[in-house]
N, C-alpha and C positions, 0 to 999 in steps of 0.2 A: 574048630580051634584046639590048636595043639597044646597051649598053654606052657611053652618050654621055660618060661622065665615066671611059671608061679611060686611065690614066696619071695622073689627077690624083689630088693628096692632099687629103684635106677634114678641118676639124677641127669637131667638133659640142660646144659647151657644153649641158648638161642633157640627157646622151645615156641616162640611166638609165631613163626612164620616157617616156610619153605621145608627143607627136610627136617628140621626140627621140631615143628609142629607134627609132622607126618610119624616122625619117632615117638611123639607122645602117645598119639593114639595108636602106632603098630607095637609098643612094648606093653600098653594096657591090655589088648587083645591077647596078649602072649601071657597075661598073669601077672605082669609087673605092677608092684605099686610106684608111682612116676610122681617125682618131684621136678620141676622144670625152672629155669629163669628165665628173663629176658628183659630189655628195656619199657617195651610196649605194655603198660598195666591193663588198658581197654582189652586187647588181643588177649592177654594171659588170662585175665578174669573169663572171659569168654568161653575158653578153652578148658579151663579148670570147670565151669560150670558144664561144659560138655562132656567132659571125660571123667571128671571125680579126681583128676591129678590136682595136686597141690602147688600153686604158682607163688615164686617170692620174684619181685622186681628187683633187678641186680645187672649191672654192667661187670662183665667179667673182669675187665680192667681195674677194677676198684678194690684195691687191697684190702682195705679194711672193712668194706662189705662181706668178704669171705667168712670172716667171723659170723656174720648173724648168717650167711648161708649155711655154715656147718652146724649151728646150733640148732637152725628151723628142720633140718635133717633129722638132727639127734632127737628133738622132741616131738617132731611129725612120726618119724618111722623106726627110729633106735638102731638103725643100721644103715649100711649103703654097699650093694653087690656089684652095679655096674655104673659107669659114668661114660656118656657120651657127650664129649667136648667138641661142641659145633659152633659154637658162635663165632663170626668172622665176617669182614667186610673187605671191600676193594675202593669204598666211597674217598674220593679225593687222590686217590694214583694217578702215576703218569709213566712216562718213559725216564730213564736215568737223568736226562739233560734237563727234564723240565719238573720232575717232584720237587715239592716244596719240602723244605726240613719237618717243618711242623706235621704236614702229611704224612712222612714218613713215619715220624715218632708215633701218630696214633694208631696208625696200621701195625706198627709193630708191638703196640699197646695191648689191643684188641687181640689180633691175630696169633701173636706168639706169646708175649706176656701173660695173656689171660688164658691161653693152655696152659702154661706152665703153674698157674697159679690154682687151676682146675685139678691138676695133678696133685700138687702137694695136698690140698683138701681132702681130694679123694681117697689119697692114701693114708693120711690120718684118720680119716671115718672107717675106712675098711679094716685097717689094722685094730679097730675098737670093736669090731663083730663079734659078739660073745661064741660064736662057735667057730672064731678063727679060720673062716671059710674062704679068705681073700676076696679077689673080686677080678673085675673086667673093666680095664679103662680104654676107650675107642677115641681117637682124634679124629676130626674130620678135615683133611687136608684136601687135596685136588690133584687133577693131572697135571695142573701149572705148578705143583710141589716137583714134578719131574720134567715138563717140557714148559719152559717159560714163556710168560708174555711181553713181547717187546714194551706195549704200553702199559703194564701194569708191573713195574718193577719192584715195587714193596710188595703187593700180594704175591707174586711169584717168590720172591726171598723168603718171604716169611712162611709161606706153603711147604717150601721146601726145606725150611730148618724142622719143620713137625716130623719130617719123616725121621731124622736124627734124635731129636726130643723124643719120640716113641721108642726108637731103640736104645736108648741110652737109659731111659726109665724101666725099658723090661728088665735090661741086664742086669741092672742093680736091685729091681726087686725080685729078681730069679736068685741071683747071688746071696741075698739076706734072706731067702726063705719064707717070702710073705705070702706066697699063693697067689699076688696080686700080678695078673697079665696087662699088658699094654701093646695096643697094634695102632695102626693108621688105616685109614681108608683112603683112597684116590678116586672120587668121582669124575667121569667126564663131564660131558654136558647133559643135563638134567632138567627135564620139564616142571621147573617149579613155576609158581607164580612169578617172580622176576623174569626168566625165560619167556614165558607166554606173553608178558608185556611187552617185551622189547620186539618182541614176532607182530604182536598185534599193532605197535606204535611205528613200526617201519613203514617206507614209503611203499613197499610191496610186500607185504607179510609172506604170501606164497614163497616168493624169492628168499626172503631171510630165513624161512625154515626149511627152505632146500640146501641153503648155504650150513647152516648148523647141523642137519641131519647128516650132510655129507662129510662132517668132520669125522666120524666113525664108520670104519668099513662095513659095519652091519648096517648102515643107512638108515639110522632112526635116531631120536632122542632116549636117553634112559627114562625110567619112571621114579619117582619116588619113593613107592611101593618097593622096588628092586635094590634101592638103597637100604630101606628098612629091612628087608630080609637078610643082608648081608650082616647088618647091625645085630640083629637077633641071635644069627650064629655067632657071632665074636663076643655076644653076651653071655650065652647059653653055656653048659656044661659041655656041649658037644666039641668046643672049642678050646678045650683045657689044657692042651697043648700047642697050642697057637698063641706066641707072643715073639714080640719083637718085628711083626713083619709088617710091610706096606703091602696093602691089598689093593690092587686096581680094580675100576670098575667102569669100564669106560667105552663097551663095545668095540676094541681094538683100536681105540684112539693112537694110543702111545705104542702099539706093536708093528706099524705100517702104515704108509701111505697109501689110500685106497686107489687101486688102478694102477698100481707101480709094481 
């Protein structure tokens, strides 16, 4: 155990499943004190009991609820060094002709406005750090912020917007000498419980897995541990010169077409 994050406090949104849950476990193993949020109180309380992390039930699009999250961070840890803004969804999405306005608004609220609110709260907390040490904000986007999905117009649009949200934030924070960095990560197809469920529920699971693995030239799915490893690097002092970057972790999926 290297404990690269020893003494640091991390806030993770969407921490009750998938990559967010893996991040809770991974950052704690590296020595961080973790506070995480999510909608699923039962799952959150279980993870908190397993790991010793502090759980706050909160939906990222809940503007008023952010005041409670900020106060909980102050009361529980007294500082904030790392934010992994991870919460997002594509539920209810469709193509541009079929998408309903209410579904569009809901996805924008969660995937984009929720990220903006997380950034604003994080900056406020990080600027209060007694040692003026700055911090690291990491936004979880997607390769679909680079290559769009025809059938998920809102998801693709919001994930694309996160690229420039991170960059604009990074430039502002650098120019104002806060010592706070902001970057976005763009995972490809990762073997999360959601993807595992989609594979096992397909009429031909073997064919479904083969199709998903074929998206990346390396010929496999990414692992959640690989995403967490990137997250740990960006959260650590090793990445103190990395800000405003969009970091793709996709096995080559956005670099070119396999076999071409």
